[in-house]
MMTF fields as JSON, N, C-alpha, C and O atoms, coordinates in Angstrom:
{
  "mmtfVersion": "1.0.0",
  "mmtfProducer": "UNKNOWN",
  "numBonds": 299,
  "numAtoms": 300,
  "numGroups": 75,
  "numChains": 1,
  "numModels": 1,
  "chainsPerModel": [1],
  "groupsPerChain": [75],
  "chainIdList": ["A"],
  "bondAtomList": [4, 2, 8, 6, 12, 10, 16, 14, 20, 18, 24, 22, 28, 26, 32, 30, 36, 34, 40, 38, 44, 42, 48, 46, 52, 50, 56, 54, 60, 58, 64, 62, 68, 66, 72, 70, 76, 74, 80, 78, 84, 82, 88, 86, 92, 90, 96, 94, 100, 98, 104, 102, 108, 106, 112, 110, 116, 114, 120, 118, 124, 122, 128, 126, 132, 130, 136, 134, 140, 138, 144, 142, 148, 146, 152, 150, 156, 154, 160, 158, 164, 162, 168, 166, 172, 170, 176, 174, 180, 178, 184, 182, 188, 186, 192, 190, 196, 194, 200, 198, 204, 202, 208, 206, 212, 210, 216, 214, 220, 218, 224, 222, 228, 226, 232, 230, 236, 234, 240, 238, 244, 242, 248, 246, 252, 250, 256, 254, 260, 258, 264, 262, 268, 266, 272, 270, 276, 274, 280, 278, 284, 282, 288, 286, 292, 290, 296, 294],
  "bondOrderList": [1, 1, 1, 1, 1, 1, 1, 1, 1, 1, 1, 1, 1, 1, 1, 1, 1, 1, 1, 1, 1, 1, 1, 1, 1, 1, 1, 1, 1, 1, 1, 1, 1, 1, 1, 1, 1, 1, 1, 1, 1, 1, 1, 1, 1, 1, 1, 1, 1, 1, 1, 1, 1, 1, 1, 1, 1, 1, 1, 1, 1, 1, 1, 1, 1, 1, 1, 1, 1, 1, 1, 1, 1, 1],
  "groupList": [{"groupName": "MET", "atomNameList": ["N", "CA", "C", "O"], "elementList": ["N", "C", "C", "O"], "formalChargeList": [0, 0, 0, 0], "bondAtomList": [1, 0, 2, 1, 3, 2], "bondOrderList": [1, 1, 2], "singleLetterCode": "M", "chemCompType": "L-PEPTIDE LINKING"}, {"groupName": "ILE", "atomNameList": ["N", "CA", "C", "O"], "elementList": ["N", "C", "C", "O"], "formalChargeList": [0, 0, 0, 0], "bondAtomList": [1, 0, 2, 1, 3, 2], "bondOrderList": [1, 1, 2], "singleLetterCode": "I", "chemCompType": "L-PEPTIDE LINKING"}, {"groupName": "THR", "atomNameList": ["N", "CA", "C", "O"], "elementList": ["N", "C", "C", "O"], "formalChargeList": [0, 0, 0, 0], "bondAtomList": [1, 0, 2, 1, 3, 2], "bondOrderList": [1, 1, 2], "singleLetterCode": "T", "chemCompType": "L-PEPTIDE LINKING"}, {"groupName": "LYS", "atomNameList": ["N", "CA", "C", "O"], "elementList": ["N", "C", "C", "O"], "formalChargeList": [0, 0, 0, 0], "bondAtomList": [1, 0, 2, 1, 3, 2], "bondOrderList": [1, 1, 2], "singleLetterCode": "K", "chemCompType": "L-PEPTIDE LINKING"}, {"groupName": "VAL", "atomNameList": ["N", "CA", "C", "O"], "elementList": ["N", "C", "C", "O"], "formalChargeList": [0, 0, 0, 0], "bondAtomList": [1, 0, 2, 1, 3, 2], "bondOrderList": [1, 1, 2], "singleLetterCode": "V", "chemCompType": "L-PEPTIDE LINKING"}, {"groupName": "ALA", "atomNameList": ["N", "CA", "C", "O"], "elementList": ["N", "C", "C", "O"], "formalChargeList": [0, 0, 0, 0], "bondAtomList": [1, 0, 2, 1, 3, 2], "bondOrderList": [1, 1, 2], "singleLetterCode": "A", "chemCompType": "L-PEPTIDE LINKING"}, {"groupName": "GLN", "atomNameList": ["N", "CA", "C", "O"], "elementList": ["N", "C", "C", "O"], "formalChargeList": [0, 0, 0, 0], "bondAtomList": [1, 0, 2, 1, 3, 2], "bondOrderList": [1, 1, 2], "singleLetterCode": "Q", "chemCompType": "L-PEPTIDE LINKING"}, {"groupName": "PHE", "atomNameList": ["N", "CA", "C", "O"], "elementList": ["N", "C", "C", "O"], "formalChargeList": [0, 0, 0, 0], "bondAtomList": [1, 0, 2, 1, 3, 2], "bondOrderList": [1, 1, 2], "singleLetterCode": "F", "chemCompType": "L-PEPTIDE LINKING"}, {"groupName": "ARG", "atomNameList": ["N", "CA", "C", "O"], "elementList": ["N", "C", "C", "O"], "formalChargeList": [0, 0, 0, 0], "bondAtomList": [1, 0, 2, 1, 3, 2], "bondOrderList": [1, 1, 2], "singleLetterCode": "R", "chemCompType": "L-PEPTIDE LINKING"}, {"groupName": "TYR", "atomNameList": ["N", "CA", "C", "O"], "elementList": ["N", "C", "C", "O"], "formalChargeList": [0, 0, 0, 0], "bondAtomList": [1, 0, 2, 1, 3, 2], "bondOrderList": [1, 1, 2], "singleLetterCode": "Y", "chemCompType": "L-PEPTIDE LINKING"}, {"groupName": "ASP", "atomNameList": ["N", "CA", "C", "O"], "elementList": ["N", "C", "C", "O"], "formalChargeList": [0, 0, 0, 0], "bondAtomList": [1, 0, 2, 1, 3, 2], "bondOrderList": [1, 1, 2], "singleLetterCode": "D", "chemCompType": "L-PEPTIDE LINKING"}, {"groupName": "GLY", "atomNameList": ["N", "CA", "C", "O"], "elementList": ["N", "C", "C", "O"], "formalChargeList": [0, 0, 0, 0], "bondAtomList": [1, 0, 2, 1, 3, 2], "bondOrderList": [1, 1, 2], "singleLetterCode": "G", "chemCompType": "PEPTIDE LINKING"}, {"groupName": "PRO", "atomNameList": ["N", "CA", "C", "O"], "elementList": ["N", "C", "C", "O"], "formalChargeList": [0, 0, 0, 0], "bondAtomList": [1, 0, 2, 1, 3, 2], "bondOrderList": [1, 1, 2], "singleLetterCode": "P", "chemCompType": "L-PEPTIDE LINKING"}, {"groupName": "GLU", "atomNameList": ["N", "CA", "C", "O"], "elementList": ["N", "C", "C", "O"], "formalChargeList": [0, 0, 0, 0], "bondAtomList": [1, 0, 2, 1, 3, 2], "bondOrderList": [1, 1, 2], "singleLetterCode": "E", "chemCompType": "L-PEPTIDE LINKING"}, {"groupName": "LEU", "atomNameList": ["N", "CA", "C", "O"], "elementList": ["N", "C", "C", "O"], "formalChargeList": [0, 0, 0, 0], "bondAtomList": [1, 0, 2, 1, 3, 2], "bondOrderList": [1, 1, 2], "singleLetterCode": "L", "chemCompType": "L-PEPTIDE LINKING"}, {"groupName": "SER", "atomNameList": ["N", "CA", "C", "O"], "elementList": ["N", "C", "C", "O"], "formalChargeList": [0, 0, 0, 0], "bondAtomList": [1, 0, 2, 1, 3, 2], "bondOrderList": [1, 1, 2], "singleLetterCode": "S", "chemCompType": "L-PEPTIDE LINKING"}, {"groupName": "TRP", "atomNameList": ["N", "CA", "C", "O"], "elementList": ["N", "C", "C", "O"], "formalChargeList": [0, 0, 0, 0], "bondAtomList": [1, 0, 2, 1, 3, 2], "bondOrderList": [1, 1, 2], "singleLetterCode": "W", "chemCompType": "L-PEPTIDE LINKING"}, {"groupName": "ASN", "atomNameList": ["N", "CA", "C", "O"], "elementList": ["N", "C", "C", "O"], "formalChargeList": [0, 0, 0, 0], "bondAtomList": [1, 0, 2, 1, 3, 2], "bondOrderList": [1, 1, 2], "singleLetterCode": "N", "chemCompType": "L-PEPTIDE LINKING"}],
  "groupTypeList": [0, 1, 2, 0, 3, 4, 5, 3, 6, 1, 4, 7, 8, 9, 10, 11, 10, 12, 5, 2, 13, 13, 1, 10, 14, 10, 0, 10, 11, 10, 3, 15, 5, 12, 3, 8, 11, 15, 14, 4, 13, 8, 3, 11, 13, 8, 16, 3, 4, 2, 8, 4, 2, 4, 5, 8, 17, 4, 5, 13, 12, 7, 13, 4, 12, 2, 9, 8, 4, 7, 14, 2, 3, 13, 14],
  "groupIdList": [1, 2, 3, 4, 5, 6, 7, 8, 9, 10, 11, 12, 13, 14, 15, 16, 17, 18, 19, 20, 21, 22, 23, 24, 25, 26, 27, 28, 29, 30, 31, 32, 33, 34, 35, 36, 37, 38, 39, 40, 41, 42, 43, 44, 45, 46, 47, 48, 49, 50, 51, 52, 53, 54, 55, 56, 57, 58, 59, 60, 61, 62, 63, 64, 65, 66, 67, 68, 69, 70, 71, 72, 73, 74, 75],
  "secStructList": [7, 7, 7, 7, 7, 7, 7, 3, 3, 3, 3, 3, 3, 3, 6, 6, 7, 4, 4, 4, 7, 5, 7, 7, 3, 3, 6, 6, 1, 7, 7, 7, 7, 7, 7, 6, 6, 7, 3, 3, 3, 3, 6, 6, 3, 3, 3, 3, 3, 3, 3, 3, 3, 3, 3, 3, 3, 7, 7, 6, 6, 7, 7, 3, 3, 3, 3, 3, 3, 3, 3, 3, 1, 7, 7],
  "xCoordList": [-39.338, -38.191, -38.258, -38.897, -37.796, -37.948, -36.637, -35.717, -36.603, -35.223, -35.204, -36.122, -34.147, -34.085, -33.251, -32.251, -33.896, -33.212, -32.448, -32.901, -31.179, -30.272, -30.194, -29.78, -30.464, -30.286, -28.968, -28.081, -28.814, -27.594, -27.336, -28.313, -26.269, -25.911, -25.277, -24.183, -25.912, -25.414, -25.105, -25.985, -23.594, -23.272, -22.743, -21.87, -23.458, -23.405, -22.084, -22.028, -21.439, -20.229, -20.266, -20.25, -20.327, -20.431, -19.057, -18.337, -18.837, -17.293, -16.267, -15.467, -16.11, -14.694, -14.774, -13.709, -16.029, -15.78, -16.372, -17.594, -15.416, -16.041, -17.346, -18.211, -17.115, -18.238, -19.574, -20.612, -19.532, -20.874, -21.625, -22.759, -20.926, -21.588, -22.911, -23.208, -23.859, -25.252, -25.624, -25.573, -25.951, -26.343, -27.72, -28.68, -27.747, -29.244, -29.355, -28.887, -29.852, -30.172, -31.649, -32.823, -30.937, -31.89, -32.152, -31.648, -33.081, -33.471, -33.905, -33.697, -34.72, -35.68, -34.774, -35.114, -33.747, -33.032, -33.643, -33.369, -34.58, -35.314, -34.508, -34.896, -33.483, -32.755, -31.537, -30.943, -31.144, -30.076, -29.17, -29.511, -27.684, -26.56, -26.329, -26.139, -26.282, -25.843, -24.584, -23.703, -24.606, -23.475, -22.487, -22.947, -21.154, -20.142, -20.591, -20.85, -20.617, -20.95, -22.529, -23.028, -23.033, -24.673, -24.807, -23.973, -25.933, -26.579, -27.636, -28.505, -27.527, -28.53, -28.781, -28.047, -30.106, -30.953, -30.67, -31.081, -29.965, -30.014, -29.694, -28.882, -30.528, -30.619, -31.019, -30.495, -31.91, -32.633, -31.799, -32.19, -30.455, -29.623, -29.448, -29.929, -28.523, -28.08, -26.792, -25.952, -26.3, -24.855, -24.182, -24.862, -23.083, -22.515, -21.919, -21.024, -22.117, -21.344, -19.809, -19.523, -18.828, -17.547, -16.799, -15.887, -17.317, -16.781, -17.755, -18.651, -17.764, -18.566, -17.523, -16.928, -17.508, -16.98, -17.791, -18.777, -17.463, -18.156, -17.416, -16.352, -17.777, -17.15, -18.164, -19.347, -17.996, -18.647, -18.637, -17.601, -19.714, -19.699, -19.939, -21.04, -19.114, -19.42, -19.999, -20.367, -19.855, -20.422, -21.755, -22.616, -21.823, -23.352, -24.233, -23.753, -25.312, -26.054, -26.24, -26.811, -25.895, -26.042, -25.024, -24.607, -24.696, -23.75, -24.42, -25.078, -24.021, -24.772, -23.665, -22.761, -23.663, -22.634, -22.682, -23.69, -21.866, -21.631, -21.248, -20.109, -22.231, -21.703, -21.413, -22.101, -20.391, -19.887, -19.974, -19.144, -20.993, -20.852, -20.323, -20.691, -19.422, -18.77, -19.457, -19.704, -19.783, -20.535, -19.73, -18.853, -19.874, -19.356, -20.292, -20.814, -20.637, -21.177, -20.887, -21.726, -19.627, -19.135, -19.697, -19.321, -20.77, -21.262, -20.722, -21.337],
  "yCoordList": [-58.749, -58.142, -57.243, -56.29, -57.084, -55.847, -55.524, -56.313, -54.147, -53.171, -52.727, -52.065, -53.125, -52.83, -51.042, -50.736, -50.377, -48.811, -48.527, -48.7, -48.05, -47.949, -46.598, -45.659, -46.337, -45.239, -44.713, -45.473, -43.091, -42.39, -41.322, -40.617, -40.811, -39.228, -38.423, -38.758, -37.335, -36.745, -35.232, -34.381, -34.972, -33.626, -32.999, -33.377, -31.602, -30.793, -29.656, -29.44, -29.235, -28.062, -27.268, -27.665, -25.868, -24.835, -23.985, -23.598, -23.774, -23.004, -23.431, -22.605, -24.776, -25.524, -24.879, -24.618, -24.619, -24.209, -25.0, -25.116, -25.674, -26.614, -26.495, -27.325, -24.944, -24.458, -24.419, -24.063, -24.799, -24.714, -25.823, -25.88, -26.745, -28.22, -28.179, -27.611, -28.822, -29.114, -30.614, -31.016, -31.369, -32.919, -33.12, -32.426, -34.33, -34.228, -35.853, -36.505, -36.479, -37.701, -38.283, -37.912, -39.316, -39.941, -41.359, -42.285, -41.529, -42.818, -43.865, -45.04, -43.258, -44.002, -44.621, -45.681, -44.009, -44.266, -43.776, -44.268, -42.69, -42.111, -41.009, -40.612, -40.56, -39.281, -39.848, -40.783, -39.253, -39.631, -38.366, -37.185, -39.015, -37.764, -37.23, -37.937, -35.95, -35.264, -35.883, -36.47, -35.693, -36.136, -34.781, -33.653, -35.026, -34.165, -33.141, -33.654, -31.712, -31.106, -30.814, -30.124, -31.499, -31.168, -29.765, -29.308, -29.233, -28.008, -28.479, -29.3, -27.916, -28.318, -26.87, -25.892, -26.965, -25.936, -26.152, -27.217, -25.322, -25.462, -23.814, -22.936, -23.871, -22.623, -21.506, -20.392, -21.878, -20.926, -20.22, -19.206, -20.998, -20.308, -21.862, -22.97, -21.384, -22.365, -22.825, -21.978, -24.099, -24.43, -25.182, -25.537, -25.365, -26.399, -27.103, -26.673, -28.94, -29.857, -30.179, -30.749, -29.603, -29.813, -31.303, -31.769, -31.853, -33.149, -33.844, -33.194, -35.321, -35.921, -37.261, -37.976, -37.34, -38.576, -39.458, -39.01, -40.638, -41.442, -42.196, -42.686, -42.402, -43.182, -44.112, -43.79, -44.781, -45.529, -45.069, -44.726, -45.083, -44.306, -45.351, -45.89, -45.806, -46.792, -46.927, -47.832, -45.655, -44.865, -45.574, -46.007, -45.641, -46.0, -44.963, -43.879, -45.138, -46.401, -47.078, -48.164, -46.708, -47.699, -47.122, -45.965, -48.253, -47.768, -47.427, -48.193, -46.066, -45.894, -45.186, -44.554, -45.234, -44.669, -42.853, -42.365, -42.261, -40.797, -40.202, -40.388, -39.44, -38.766, -37.435, -36.847, -37.169, -35.526, -34.91, -35.236, -33.813, -33.09, -31.895, -31.214, -31.273, -30.026, -29.114, -29.485, -27.844, -27.099, -25.744, -25.339, -25.164, -23.906, -23.015, -23.589, -21.472, -20.445, -20.392, -19.948, -20.818, -20.6, -21.434, -22.606, -20.958, -21.522, -21.819, -22.399],
  "zCoordList": [2.46, 3.166, 3.953, 3.507, 5.16, 6.315, 6.012, 5.794, 6.013, 5.961, 7.517, 8.002, 8.207, 9.672, 9.565, 8.914, 10.229, 10.431, 11.611, 12.742, 11.342, 12.289, 13.105, 12.425, 14.25, 14.989, 14.502, 14.112, 14.532, 14.592, 14.858, 15.113, 14.918, 15.666, 14.643, 14.19, 14.226, 13.294, 13.628, 13.762, 13.759, 14.22, 13.334, 12.552, 13.451, 12.312, 12.958, 14.169, 12.328, 12.754, 11.398, 10.233, 12.013, 11.283, 11.065, 11.985, 9.73, 9.626, 10.341, 10.782, 10.579, 11.328, 12.85, 13.41, 13.525, 14.709, 15.604, 15.697, 16.417, 17.195, 18.203, 18.48, 18.704, 19.797, 19.013, 19.571, 17.685, 17.033, 16.875, 16.4, 17.308, 17.06, 17.503, 18.554, 16.676, 16.989, 16.726, 15.563, 17.616, 17.72, 17.261, 17.599, 16.303, 15.877, 16.047, 15.114, 16.999, 17.453, 16.516, 16.528, 15.774, 14.977, 15.3, 14.664, 16.467, 16.772, 16.267, 16.569, 15.228, 14.25, 13.059, 12.534, 12.697, 11.534, 10.339, 9.244, 10.504, 9.262, 8.506, 7.407, 9.048, 8.421, 7.863, 8.4, 6.73, 6.051, 6.116, 6.038, 6.312, 6.37, 5.329, 4.34, 5.241, 3.794, 3.15, 3.779, 1.905, 1.242, 1.197, 1.375, 0.949, 0.635, -0.809, -1.898, -0.574, -1.718, -2.081, -2.97, -1.186, -1.024, -0.232, 0.55, -0.575, 0.047, 1.157, 0.865, 2.469, 3.479, 3.993, 3.853, 4.682, 5.372, 6.58, 7.041, 7.394, 8.71, 9.593, 9.301, 10.544, 11.308, 10.277, 10.269, 9.49, 8.645, 7.423, 6.845, 7.091, 6.363, 5.391, 5.631, 4.185, 3.307, 3.38, 3.077, 3.745, 3.952, 2.732, 1.769, 2.793, 2.121, 2.581, 3.308, 2.376, 2.911, 2.351, 1.299, 3.448, 2.839, 3.154, 2.47, 4.189, 4.584, 5.238, 5.777, 5.316, 6.37, 6.773, 5.967, 8.012, 8.471, 9.29, 9.874, 9.376, 10.296, 11.348, 10.969, 12.661, 13.479, 14.481, 14.372, 15.063, 15.845, 17.323, 17.893, 17.836, 19.37, 20.187, 20.07, 21.056, 21.732, 23.377, 24.127, 23.417, 24.787, 25.31, 24.545, 26.677, 27.102, 26.672, 26.338, 26.644, 26.903, 25.597, 25.698, 24.361, 23.515, 22.327, 22.28, 21.317, 20.499, 18.908, 18.204, 18.634, 17.383, 16.315, 16.862, 15.004, 14.187, 14.499, 15.009, 14.244, 14.55, 13.158, 12.73, 12.387, 11.192, 11.933, 12.767, 11.481, 11.592, 10.502, 9.654, 10.128, 9.054, 9.056, 10.014, 8.164, 8.146, 7.164, 6.017, 7.651, 7.108, 6.539, 7.302, 5.58, 5.44, 4.577, 3.621, 4.796, 3.976, 2.823, 2.04, 2.353, 0.907, 0.092, 0.08, -0.798, -1.732, -2.703, -3.598]
}
């Protein structure tokens, strides 16, 4: 059985500020999106995931799911 990996876009937002959004494009589908309540290392610091939303991006040149990951410094 062959497992097909799906490309995705993961958008990290720091402390609720839209100006801080950082996009991580995963063309090979190797990365997993963090889960709510988990801790992640980004920008050399530890962040807590407060919320994760998923949307389909139908813009050209290809369609990929977009995971929006909301982070906070409050652990």
